[in-house]
PAZAPA-4460 file (N, C-alpha, C; in steps of 0.05 Angstrom, whole numbers, plus 32768, in hexadecimal, padded with zeros to 4 digits):
% residues 236
    n_x    n_y    n_z   ca_x   ca_y   ca_z    c_x    c_y    c_z   seq   type   mol
   85C5   7DFC   7E18   85E0   7E00   7E0C   85E3   7E1C   7E01     1      M     A
   85CE   7E25   7DF4   85CF   7E40   7DE9   85D0   7E55   7DFF     2      A     A
   85C2   7E4F   7E15   85C3   7E61   7E2C   85DE   7E62   7E38     3      D     A
   85EC   7E4B   7E38   8606   7E4A   7E44   861A   7E5A   7E33     4      K     A
   8618   7E57   7E18   862A   7E65   7E06   8625   7E83   7E09     5      I     A
   860C   7E8B   7E0A   8606   7EA7   7E0C   860F   7EB3   7E27     6      G     A
   860F   7EA2   7E3C   8618   7EAC   7E56   8636   7EB1   7E57     7      S     A
   8645   7EA3   7E45   8662   7EA6   7E45   866B   7EBF   7E36     8      D     A
   8659   7ECB   7E27   8661   7EE3   7E18   8666   7EFB   7E2B     9      R     A
   867B   7F0A   7E26   8680   7F21   7E38   866A   7F36   7E34    10      P     A
   8662   7F41   7E4A   864D   7F55   7E49   8659   7F70   7E40    11      K     A
   864B   7F7D   7E2F   8653   7F97   7E25   8649   7FAC   7E39    12      I     A
   865C   7FBC   7E45   8653   7FCF   7E58   8641   7FE5   7E4C    13      P     A
   862E   7FEE   7E5B   861C   8003   7E52   862B   801D   7E4F    14      D     A
   8625   802B   7E39   8632   8045   7E35   8627   8059   7E49    15      L     A
   8639   806A   7E54   8630   807D   7E67   861C   8091   7E5B    16      P     A
   8607   8096   7E6A   85F3   80A8   7E60   85FD   80C5   7E64    17      K     A
   85F6   80D6   7E52   85FF   80F2   7E54   85F4   80FF   7E6E    18      P     A
   8606   810D   7E7C   85FE   8119   7E94   85EC   8132   7E90    19      G     A
   85E3   813D   7EA6   85D1   8154   7EA5   85DF   816C   7E97    20      F     A
   85F8   8170   7E9E   8606   8187   7E92   8609   8184   7E74    21      C     A
   860E   816C   7E6B   8610   8167   7E4E   85F5   816C   7E40    22      K     A
   85DF   8162   7E4C   85C5   8167   7E41   85BE   8185   7E41    23      K     A
   85C6   8192   7E56   85C1   81AF   7E57   85D0   81BE   7E42    24      L     A
   85E9   81B5   7E3D   85F9   81C2   7E28   85ED   81BD   7E0C    25      F     A
   85E4   81A5   7E07   85D7   819F   7DEE   85BE   81B0   7DEA    26      V     A
   85AF   81B2   7DFF   8597   81C3   7DFD   859E   81E0   7DF8    27      F     A
   85B3   81E9   7E05   85BD   8205   7E01   85C4   820A   7DE4    28      F     A
   85D2   81F7   7DD8   85DA   81FB   7DBC   85C3   81F8   7DA8    29      T     A
   85B1   81E5   7DAE   859A   81E1   7D9C   8587   81F9   7D9C    30      M     A
   8585   8208   7DB2   8574   821F   7DB4   857E   8235   7DA1    31      V     A
   8597   8233   7D99   85A2   8247   7D86   8592   8248   7D6C    32      A     A
   8589   8231   7D63   8579   8230   7D4B   855E   8240   7D4F    33      H     A
   8553   823C   7D66   853A   824A   7D6C   853E   8268   7D6F    34      I     A
   8555   826F   7D7C   855B   828C   7D7F   855F   8299   7D64    35      A     A
   856C   828B   7D52   8571   8297   7D37   8556   829B   7D29    36      A     A
   8544   8288   7D2B   852A   828A   7D1D   8519   829F   7D2A    37      I     A
   8519   82A1   7D45   8508   82B4   7D53   8511   82D1   7D4C    38      V     A
   852B   82D6   7D4D   8535   82F1   7D46   852E   82F8   7D2A    39      F     A
   8536   82E7   7D17   8532   82ED   7CFB   8515   82EF   7CF4    40      T     A
   8505   82DC   7CFF   84E8   82DD   7CFA   84DB   82F6   7D03    41      G     A
   84E4   8300   7D1A   84D8   8319   7D24   84DF   8331   7D13    42      Y     A
   84F9   8332   7D0A   8501   8347   7CF8   84F1   8347   7CDE    43      V     A
   84ED   832F   7CD3   84DD   832D   7CBA   84C1   8335   7CC0    44      V     A
   84B6   832E   7CD7   849B   8336   7CDE   8498   8354   7CDF    45      F     A
   84AC   8362   7CEB   84AB   837F   7CED   84AE   838C   7CD1    46      L     A
   84BE   8380   7CC0   84C3   838D   7CA6   84AD   8388   7C91    47      A     A
   849E   8372   7C95   8489   836C   7C81   8473   8382   7C82    48      L     A
   8465   8387   7C6D   8464   8378   7C54   847B   837D   7C41    49      P     A
   848E   838E   7C47   84A5   8392   7C36   849F   83A0   7C1D    50      G     A
   848B   83B1   7C1D   8484   83C0   7C05   8492   83DA   7C03    51      N     A
   84A7   83DE   7C13   84B8   83F5   7C11   84D5   83EB   7C11    52      Y     A
   84E6   83FA   7C04   8502   83F0   7BFE   8511   83E9   7C17    53      L     A
   8510   83FA   7C2B   8520   83F6   7C44   851A   83DC   7C51    54      F     A
   8501   83D3   7C4F   84F9   83BB   7C5E   850A   83A2   7C57    55      A     A
   8514   83A2   7C3F   8524   838A   7C37   8540   838A   7C43    56      W     A
   8549   83A1   7C4D   8563   83A2   7C5A   8564   8392   7C74    57      H     A
   8552   8397   7C88   8552   8386   7CA0   854B   8369   7C9A    58      P     A
   8539   8365   7C87   8532   8349   7C81   854A   8339   7C77    59      I     A
   8558   8344   7C63   856E   8335   7C58   8586   8333   7C6B    60      L     A
   858B   8348   7C7A   85A2   8347   7C8D   859D   8334   7CA4    61      M     A
   8584   8333   7CAE   857E   8321   7CC4   857F   8304   7CBA    62      S     A
   8576   82FF   7CA2   8578   82E4   7C97   8596   82DC   7C93    63      I     A
   85A6   82EF   7C89   85C2   82E9   7C83   85D1   82E3   7C9D    64      A     A
   85CF   82F4   7CB1   85DF   82F1   7CC9   85D0   82E3   7CE0    65      F     A
   85B6   82E5   7CE0   85A7   82D8   7CF6   85A3   82BA   7CF2    66      G     A
   859F   82B2   7CD8   8599   8296   7CD3   85AF   8288   7CC3    67      V     A
   85B6   8293   7CAB   85C8   8285   7C99   85E4   8281   7CA4    68      L     A
   85F1   8296   7CAD   860C   8293   7CB8   860C   8282   7CD1    69      T     A
   85F7   8285   7CE1   85F5   8274   7CF9   85F3   8257   7CF3    70      T     A
   85E2   8250   7CE1   85DF   8234   7CD9   85F7   8229   7CCB    71      E     A
   8604   823A   7CBB   861D   8232   7CAD   8632   8229   7CC1    72      A     A
   8634   8236   7CD8   8647   822E   7CEC   863E   8216   7CFC    73      I     A
   8624   8216   7D02   8619   8201   7D13   8618   81E6   7D05    74      L     A
   861C   81E5   7CEA   861E   81CC   7CDC   8634   81BA   7CE8    75      Y     A
   8649   81C7   7CF3   8660   81B8   7CFD   865F   81B4   7D1B    76      F     A
   8649   81BD   7D28   8646   81B9   7D45   863F   819C   7D4B    77      S     A
   864F   818E   7D5C   8649   8172   7D63   862F   8170   7D73    78      P     A
   8626   8186   7D80   860E   8184   7D90   85F5   818E   7D82    79      E     A
   85F7   81A2   7D71   85DE   81AF   7D67   85DC   81B0   7D49    80      S     A
   85EC   81A1   7D3A   85E9   81A0   7D1D   85CE   8195   7D15    81      T     A
   85C3   819F   7D00   85A9   8195   7CF6   85AD   817E   7CE3    82      L     A
   85C6   8178   7CDC   85CD   8162   7CCA   85E2   8150   7CD7    83      I     A
   85DB   8143   7CEE   85EF   8134   7CFD   85FA   811C   7CEE    84      P     A
   85EA   8110   7CDB   85F3   80F8   7CCD   8604   80FF   7CB5    85      Q     A
   8606   8118   7CAD   8614   8120   7C95   8632   811D   7C99    86      A     A
   8641   8117   7C84   865E   8115   7C85   866A   8131   7C87    87      S     A
   8684   8132   7C8D   8691   814B   7C8F   8691   815A   7C75    88      R     A
   8695   814C   7C5F   8695   8159   7C44   867A   8165   7C3D    89      S     A
   8665   8156   7C45   8649   8160   7C41   8644   817A   7C51    90      T     A
   864D   817A   7C6A   864A   8192   7C7A   8659   81A9   7C6F    91      K     A
   8671   81A4   7C64   8680   81B9   7C57   8671   81C5   7C3F    92      V     A
   8665   81B3   7C2F   8655   81BC   7C19   863D   81CD   7C21    93      G     A
   862F   81C5   7C36   8619   81D5   7C41   8623   81EF   7C4C    94      Y     A
   863A   81EE   7C5A   8645   8207   7C65   864C   821B   7C4F    95      H     A
   8658   8211   7C3A   865F   8223   7C24   8646   822F   7C16    96      W     A
   8632   821E   7C11   8619   8227   7C04   860A   823B   7C15    97      A     A
   8608   8235   7C2F   85F9   8247   7C41   8607   8261   7C44    98      T     A
   8621   8261   7C47   8630   827A   7C49   862F   828B   7C30    99      N     A
   8630   827D   7C19   862D   828B   7BFF   8612   8299   7BFD   100      T     A
   85FD   828C   7C06   85E3   8298   7C06   85E2   82B0   7C19   101      T     A
   85F0   82AD   7C30   85F1   82C3   7C43   85FF   82DB   7C37   102      A     A
   8614   82D7   7C29   8623   82ED   7C1C   8611   82FB   7C08   103      I     A
   8602   82EB   7BF8   85F0   82F7   7BE4   85DB   8308   7BF2   104      I     A
   85CF   82FE   7C08   85BB   830D   7C17   85C7   8326   7C22   105      C     A
   85E0   8324   7C2D   85ED   833B   7C38   85F3   8351   7C24   106      G     A
   85FC   8349   7C0C   8602   835C   7BF7   85E8   836A   7BED   107      L     A
   85D3   835A   7BEA   85B9   8366   7BE1   85AF   8379   7BF7   108      I     A
   85B1   8371   7C10   85A9   8382   7C26   85B8   839C   7C27   109      G     A
   85D2   839A   7C22   85E3   83B3   7C21   85DA   83C4   7C0A   110      L     A
   85D5   83B8   7BF3   85CC   83C8   7BDB   85B2   83D6   7BE1   111      T     A
   85A0   83C8   7BEF   8586   83D3   7BF5   8589   83ED   7C06   112      V     A
   8599   83EB   7C1C   859B   8402   7C2D   85A9   8419   7C20   113      I     A
   85BD   8413   7C0F   85CB   8429   7C01   85B8   8436   7BED   114      V     A
   85A8   8426   7BDF   8595   8431   7BCC   857F   8441   7BDA   115      S     A
   8577   8438   7BF2   8562   8446   7C01   856D   8461   7C0B   116      N     A
   8586   8461   7C14   8592   847A   7C1D   8595   848E   7C06   117      K     A
   859E   8484   7BEF   85A1   8495   7BD7   8586   84A0   7BCE   118      Y     A
   8572   848F   7BCF   8557   8497   7BC6   854C   84AD   7BD8   119      K     A
   8551   84AD   7BF2   8547   84C0   7C04   855B   84D7   7C0A   120      N     A
   8571   84D7   7BFC   8585   84EC   7BFF   8592   84EE   7C1A   121      G     A
   8595   84D6   7C27   85A2   84D5   7C41   85BF   84CC   7C3F   122      K     A
   85D0   84D5   7C52   85EC   84CD   7C51   85EF   84AF   7C58   123      P     A
   8605   84A3   7C4E   860A   8487   7C52   861D   8482   7C69   124      H     A
   8619   846C   7C78   862C   8461   7C8C   8634   8477   7CA0   125      F     A
   8620   8483   7CAC   8625   8498   7CC0   8622   848E   7CDC   126      T     A
   8619   8475   7CDF   8615   8469   7CFA   8629   8452   7CFE   127      T     A
   862C   844A   7D17   863C   8433   7D1D   8631   841A   7D10   128      W     A
   8616   8418   7D10   8609   8401   7D03   8610   8400   7CE6   129      H     A
   860E   8416   7CD8   8614   8416   7CBB   8631   8411   7CB5   130      G     A
   8643   841D   7CC5   865F   841A   7CC0   8668   83FD   7CC5   131      T     A
   8660   83F2   7CDC   8667   83D6   7CE3   865A   83C3   7CCF   132      L     A
   8642   83C9   7CC6   8635   83B8   7CB2   8644   83B7   7C98   133      G     A
   864E   83CE   7C8F   865D   83CF   7C76   8677   83BF   7C79   134      L     A
   8685   83C3   7C8F   869E   83B4   7C94   8698   8396   7C95   135      I     A
   8682   838E   7CA1   867B   8372   7CA4   8675   8365   7C89   136      T     A
   8667   8373   7C78   8660   8369   7C5D   867A   8366   7C4C   137      I     A
   868B   8379   7C4E   86A5   8378   7C3F   86B5   8360   7C49   138      I     A
   86B7   835E   7C63   86C7   8348   7C6F   86BA   832D   7C6A   139      Y     A
   86A0   832D   7C68   8691   8314   7C61   8699   830A   7C46   140      M     A
   869B   831C   7C33   86A3   8314   7C18   86C0   830A   7C17   141      C     A
   86D2   8318   7C27   86EE   830F   7C28   86F0   82F3   7C35   142      V     A
   86E0   82EF   7C4B   86E0   82D5   7C58   86D6   82BF   7C45   143      Q     A
   86C2   82C5   7C35   86B8   82B2   7C22   86CD   82AA   7C0D   144      G     A
   86DB   82BF   7C03   86F0   82B9   7BEF   8707   82A9   7BFC   145      L     A
   870E   82B0   7C14   8724   82A2   7C22   871C   8285   7C28   146      A     A
   8702   8280   7C2C   86F8   8265   7C31   86FB   8252   7C1A   147      G     A
   86FE   825D   7C01   8701   824C   7BEA   871B   823D   7BEB   148      T     A
   872F   8247   7BFA   8748   8239   7BFC   8745   821F   7C0B   149      T     A
   8730   821C   7C1C   872A   8203   7C29   871C   81F0   7C17   150      L     A
   870C   81FB   7C05   86FF   81E9   7BF1   8713   81DF   7BDD   151      L     A
   8727   81F0   7BD7   873C   81E8   7BC3   8757   81EC   7BD0   152      Y     A
   8760   81D9   7BE1   8778   81DC   7BF0   8791   81E0   7BDF   153      P     A
   8790   81D8   7BC6   87A8   81DB   7BB5   87AF   81F8   7BAF   154      K     A
   879C   820A   7BB4   87A1   8226   7BAF   87B7   8231   7BC0   155      L     A
   87B9   8227   7BD9   87CE   8230   7BEC   87E0   8219   7BF4   156      L     A
   87E2   8205   7BE3   87F3   81EE   7BE9   8810   81F6   7BEC   157      A     A
   881C   81EF   7C02   8838   81F5   7C07   883C   8211   7C14   158      G     A
   8827   8221   7C16   882A   823B   7C21   881F   823C   7C3E   159      K     A
   8807   8232   7C42   87FA   8231   7C5C   87EF   8215   7C60   160      I     A
   87F5   8209   7C77   87EB   81EE   7C7D   87CD   81EE   7C7F   161      K     A
   87C1   81D9   7C75   87A4   81D6   7C75   8799   81D9   7C92   162      L     A
   87A6   81CD   7CA5   879D   81CF   7CC1   879D   81EC   7CCA   163      A     A
   87B1   81FB   7CC3   87B2   8217   7CCA   879D   8227   7CBC   164      D     A
   8797   8220   7CA3   8782   822E   7C94   8767   822B   7CA2   165      Q     A
   8762   8213   7CAB   8748   820E   7CB9   8746   821E   7CD2   166      K     A
   875C   8220   7CE1   875B   8230   7CFA   8758   824E   7CF3   167      I     A
   8766   8257   7CDF   8763   8274   7CD8   8747   827A   7CCE   168      Y     A
   873C   8267   7CBE   8721   826B   7CB3   870C   826C   7CC9   169      H     A
   870F   825A   7CDC   86FB   8258   7CF2   86FD   8271   7D04   170      A     A
   8716   8279   7D0A   871A   8291   7D1B   8710   82AA   7D0D   171      T     A
   8716   82AD   7CF4   870D   82C3   7CE4   86EE   82C3   7CE2   172      S     A
   86E3   82AB   7CDE   86C6   82A9   7CDC   86B8   82B1   7CF6   173      G     A
   86C4   82AA   7D0D   86B9   82B2   7D27   86B9   82D0   7D2A   174      L     A
   86CF   82DD   7D21   86D1   82FA   7D22   86BB   8306   7D10   175      F     A
   86B7   82FB   7CF8   86A3   8304   7CE5   8687   8301   7CF1   176      L     A
   8682   82EA   7CFD   8668   82E5   7D09   8662   82F9   7D20   177      Y     A
   8676   82FD   7D30   8673   8311   7D46   866D   832C   7D3C   178      T     A
   867B   8334   7D26   8677   834E   7D1A   865A   8350   7D0F   179      S     A
   8651   833A   7D02   8636   833A   7CF8   8621   833D   7D0D   180      G     A
   8624   832E   7D24   8611   8330   7D39   8613   834B   7D47   181      L     A
   862B   8356   7D48   862E   8371   7D53   861F   8386   7D42   182      G     A
   861F   8382   7D28   8610   8394   7D16   85F2   8391   7D1B   183      T     A
   85E9   8378   7D20   85CC   8374   7D26   85C5   8380   7D41   184      L     A
   85D7   837E   7D55   85D1   838A   7D6F   85CE   83A9   7D6C   185      V     A
   85E0   83B5   7D5C   85DE   83D1   7D58   85C4   83D9   7D4A   186      L     A
   85BB   83C7   7D39   85A2   83CB   7D2A   858A   83CD   7D3E   187      A     A
   858C   83BF   7D55   8577   83C0   7D68   8572   83DC   7D73   188      L     A
   8587   83EC   7D72   8586   8408   7D7C   857E   841C   7D67   189      F     A
   8579   8412   7D4E   8571   8424   7D39   8555   842F   7D3E   190      S     A
   854F   8446   7D32   8534   8451   7D35   851F   843F   7D2A   191      S     A
   8525   8431   7D14   8511   841F   7D08   850A   8408   7D1B   192      W     A
   851D   83FC   7D28   8518   83E5   7D39   850B   83EE   7D53   193      Y     A
   8515   8403   7D60   850A   840C   7D79   84EE   8417   7D76   194      T     A
   84E7   8421   7D5E   84CC   842B   7D59   84B8   8415   7D54   195      T     A
   84C1   8400   7D46   84AE   83EB   7D3E   84AE   83D3   7D51   196      N     A
   84C3   83CD   7D5F   84C5   83B5   7D6F   84B7   83BA   7D8A   197      A     A
   84AA   83A5   7D94   849F   83A6   7DAF   84B6   83A6   7DC3   198      H     A
   84B4   83B5   7DD9   84CA   83B7   7DED   84D3   839B   7DF7   199      P     A
   84C0   8389   7DFC   84C7   836E   7E05   84D6   835F   7DEF   200      A     A
   84CE   8362   7DD7   84DB   8354   7DC1   84F6   8360   7DBB   201      M     A
   84FA   8379   7DC2   8515   8384   7DC0   8529   8375   7DD1   202      W     A
   8521   836F   7DE9   8532   8360   7DFB   8535   8343   7DF2   203      W     A
   8520   8338   7DE7   8521   831C   7DDC   8534   831B   7DC5   204      V     A
   8534   832F   7DB4   8546   8331   7D9D   8563   8332   7DA6   205      S     A
   8568   8343   7DBA   8583   8346   7DC5   858C   832C   7DD1   206      L     A
   857B   831E   7DDF   8581   8305   7DEC   8587   82EF   7DD7   207      S     A
   8578   82EF   7DC1   857D   82DC   7DAC   8599   82DF   7DA0   208      C     A
   85A1   82F8   7D9B   85BB   82FE   7D8F   85D1   82F6   7DA3   209      L     A
   85CD   82FC   7DBD   85E1   82F5   7DD1   85E4   82D7   7DD3   210      A     A
   85CE   82C8   7DD1   85CE   82AB   7DD3   85DD   829F   7DBB   211      W     A
   85D8   82AA   7DA3   85E6   82A0   7D8B   8604   82A5   7D8D   212      L     A
   860C   82BC   7D97   8628   82C3   7D98   8636   82B0   7DAC   213      S     A
   862A   82A9   7DC2   8636   8297   7DD6   8639   827B   7DCB   214      L     A
   8624   8271   7DBD   8625   8256   7DB2   863A   8254   7D9D   215      V     A
   863B   8266   7D8A   864E   8265   7D74   866B   8269   7D7F   216      I     A
   866E   827B   7D91   8689   8280   7D9C   8693   8267   7DAB   217      M     A
   8682   825A   7DBA   868A   8242   7DC8   8691   822C   7DB4   218      N     A
   8681   8229   7D9F   8686   8214   7D8C   86A1   8217   7D7E   219      Q     A
   86A6   822F   7D75   86BF   8233   7D66   86D7   8231   7D78   220      V     A
   86D6   823E   7D8F   86EE   823E   7DA1   86F3   8222   7DAC   221      T     A
   86DE   8214   7DB3   86E3   81F9   7DBF   86ED   81E5   7DAA   222      S     A
   86E7   81EA   7D91   86F0   81D7   7D7C   870C   81DE   7D72   223      E     A
   8712   81F7   7D6E   872B   81FF   7D61   8741   8208   7D73   224      Y     A
   873C   8213   7D8A   8751   821B   7D9C   8762   8204   7DA5   225      I     A
   8756   81ED   7DAE   8767   81D6   7DB5   8778   81CC   7D9E   226      P     A
   876E   81CD   7D86   877D   81C5   7D6E   8794   81D8   7D69   227      K     A
   878F   81F2   7D6D   87A4   8206   7D68   87BB   8203   7D7C   228      A     A
   87B5   81F8   7D94   87CA   81F5   7DA9   87D9   81DB   7DA6   229      L     A
   87D0   81C9   7D95   87DE   81B0   7D91   87F7   81B4   7D80   230      K     A
   8808   81A0   7D80   881F   81A1   7D6F   8816   819D   7D52   231      K     A
   8824   81A8   7D3F   881C   81A6   7D23   8816   8189   7D1A   232      P     A
   8825   8176   7D24   8822   815A   7D1C   8808   814E   7D28   233      S     A
   87FC   815C   7D3C   87E4   8151   7D49   87CB   815E   7D3F   234      Q     A
   87CD   8173   7D2F   87B5   8181   7D27   87A7   8172   7D11   235      Q     A
   878D   816E   7D15   877B   8161   7D02   8784   8144   7CFD   236      Y     A
***
């Protein structure tokens, strides 16, 4: 009797297994974590023991833009987040805390290089790396302040729709992240890096930064561009 009742139950179809392309894409995004650690770890390795002032500049900047800002964005990735079970609000909290730490590291790193230049009587911001780096740090602070409007939506209530704020913030954040990675790429051509880095690791470093830029760009554009093209009533 029990077998008969069980046989009458409708069978639940098996869920389709992810295809090869999907698995490859997940692997591609997950490698971003490794790329961030490899690049930053190698920079720290070159700068250690850090017993001279300049050493803290590449250490702090690589941590800020190589690891912290990368992970802050990847928290929201459906494929490569390290906290897949966390709620959206929890991810927002982690995103805010991680980016705040990145801003602190960036500001200290900027202070270190300015102090080092002043100590050695050298001019400031005379290279593309230095100029873009200064612009990036300033813009990073502005982006952080603007992001508080998403934590406290009432600040702009009635002025800008929350859905539009999210799109603006993500787009601006992508521009900031690209600027940060661009500054790191320019750093690869500095005399300090070319002198200390192994030629093979130079190419590994460049590949890591290129990999990160592709992953983050794909994540942000694939999530927010379709929403931006929707009608206002369909967004979010």
